N, C-alpha and C positions, 0 to 999 in steps of 0.2 A: 475370455482368455486374457484380455488386458488386465482385468482386475486380479485374476489369479497370479499373473506375472508380478504385478505390483506387490501382492501380499508375500510372495516368495522373497522379494527384495527386502521388504520390511522385516520379515522374520529373520533374514540373514543379518540384519542390522540390530537385532534384538528390540525392534520397535513395533512388534505385532502384539495385539491384545487378544487375539483368538476369536473375534466377532465374525458375523456373517459377511460374506463379500457383497458389496453393493457398488453401483454406479449411479451418480447423482448429477442431473443437469445443473449447470452453474451459469448465472447471469450477473452482470455488473453494470452499475450506472452511478450517477452523481446525485446532486441535490439541486433543487430549483432556487436555493437561496444564494444570491450573489451580492447582497448589500448587508453589512453587519457592522457591529462595533466590537473591537477587540478588548481583551482585559486590560490592555495598556492605554485605552482611551482613544484609539484611532477609528474613525468612521471610514470603512473600506468598501469600495465598489469593485468587484472583479469583472473583467471583460473576458479573460481566459483563465482556465485552470485545468491542466491536463496532466495525467500521470500514467507511466508505464509500470504496471504492477504484476508481480508473479515471478516464479511459481508460488503456490500457497501450500503450507504444510500445517495441518490441523492436529494439535497435540492433546492427548488425554491427560498428560502432565505437562506443566509449563517448562519450556526449555531453560537451561541455566544461562544466565547472562554472561558467564565467564567461559562458556564452551560452545563452539560452533555446532549447530544443529543437534542438540543433545536431548530434545524432547522425545516423547513416545508418540510417534505419528500414527494416526488411525485413518486419516483421509488426506489425499493430496490432489492438487490440481496443478499439473506440471507445465501448463502453457502460460505465457505472459499475455496480458491483455492491456490495451490502451483505453483509459477511461476519461471521457470529457466530464470533469467533476461538476460542471454547471448544468448538465443535462440529466434529469432524473430517469430518463428512459433506460430500461434494462436491455442489455445486449448479451447474446450468448458468448461465453468464454469457450474458446476452442478446446475440445476434448473433455469438457466437463470436469467432474471430480470423481475419484473412486478410491476404494479402500475397504474398510470394514465398519460394522456397526459399533456404536459406543458414544460416549460423551466427550466432547472437546471443550477445553477451557482456554485455549490460546491458539493463535495462528501465527506462523512465521511467514512474512511476505517479502519476496525478492524485490529489489529496487535497482534496476539496471537500465541502460539505454535500450531503445527498441530493438528487438531481435529481427532477424530476416523476415519472419512471418508478419511483422507489424510495421515495417518501414513504409509500406504503401498506404497505411491508414492515414487519411488526411489530418487526423488529430495528432499524429506523431511528427508533423513537419517541423515543429519548433523544439523538439526534445533533444536530439543528439548535439553535444555529447552528454547532456543531462538526462535524468529520468523523469523530470517534471518541469512544467513551464507555467508561469503565472504572469498576468498582466492586469493592471488596473490603476486605481487612484486611491490614495489614503489622505484623509483630512483630519487635522486636529487644530481647532481654533482658526488662526489665520494661515497655518502652514498647510500647503497642498503639495502632495508628492505623487506625481505620476510615476509608475514603476513598471518594469518588465524584466524578466530574466529567467534563467534556468535554475533548477535545484540539482546540485551535484554532490557526490560524495567527496569528502576531503581525504584524498589519497595520502596526504602527509601523515595521517594518523595510522597508516598501516604499520604493524609491528609483527614480530614472530608470533606473538600470542593473539593479535587481532589482524587476521588476514583480510584482503580486499573483499572476498565473498562474505565474510562475517560482517563487514561494515555495510555491505550493499543489501541490507535487509532490515525489516522491522522484527525484532527478536521475539516478541510475544504479545501481539495485540489481543486484548481481552475478548473472548467470545463465551457464549453459553449455548452450546448446540448439542442436541441429542440426535445422532444419526441412527435411523432405524431401517428395517427392511421394508417398511411401507413406502409407497411412492412419495418422494420429496423433491423439492427444487431448492438449491442453495442460491441465496441472493446476497450481493454486496452493494452497499451504497457508500460512496466516498464523500465525506463532508469537508471541503477545502477551507471552510471558515476557520477551523481550528488549526490549520497550518500556521496561522499568524498570531496564535495566542501569546507568544513571547516577543513578537516583532516590534521593534522601535524604529519607525520609519524615518525619524529625524536623522538617523545615521546615514541615510542615503538621499537626503533631501536635495543635495546638489546635483547628483547624477541620475537618480532613479534606478540605478543598477547596482549590482554587487558582484564581488569576486572573492570566492572562498580562499583563493591562493594569495591574496594581497593583504598584508597586515593593516589593521586599522578598523574604523567603524564599518566599512563595507563588508569586511570579513566577519565581523561580529554579527551583522544582519544576516549574512549567509548562514552562519552557524545557527542563529535563532530560527530561521526558516526551515533549515534541515531538521532540527529537533522537532519542530511542529509537524512536519510531514511524517516524521517517524513516530508520532504520538501513538501510544498503545491503548488509549481510551478515547471514545467519542468521535474519532476521525474515520475509522473503518468499521461499519456496522454490518454484521453478517446475520442473516435470518434463514431458517428452514421453513418452507411453506409446503402444504400438501400439493402434489402435482402428479400428473400422469407422465410416464416415461422413465421414471427411475426403475432400475432393474436390479435383481439379486444376482 
């Protein structure tokens, strides 16, 4: 009944492709890699990397970057999940995913502070008012930068054409998924190493923290980190694997 209700909603939004109704178990986890070198030449060791992600909308056509939630959705997972991005262990995402069969080429991912169902999660303790938290040490030559802080949305960027919900999402992370009627399980692995692809840690060498609302180098670092977390390739890897428990 839940999947049928979902497809009625999708059809009303002209986002239904007419496939078979399915429910898919969904699990999420991180990666075991905590030490890495960034493209900007920093050797980084992460002690913590946590993110609250979701809901997830899988699109058969990529959404427009100029219009909020404009893709053609075939599968959605409506619950948020908190992921310890340094732990590769997969954990169930409440409610799983459901929709209809078909091929998805992109996924929209919500990025908001932990909701009421996730506040009790021990991994969520450092998130509010952000949606992600990182802590570690970056080294380049003789410069050593211990760092810690939250990743937040720059609300000063809200405009009539760019609403806050529009900014609080990854607009179209790349996927290549064929949802079928056969039993499948959807898996997500979050790779936090690519969050720092643009990061220049020398900008926060004095404080080791950042503030997206304060002009200057710290705000630039915050912007770089936010763009990394919103990366549409390599950061969020989705796979479909054969599994018992998926239903038509």
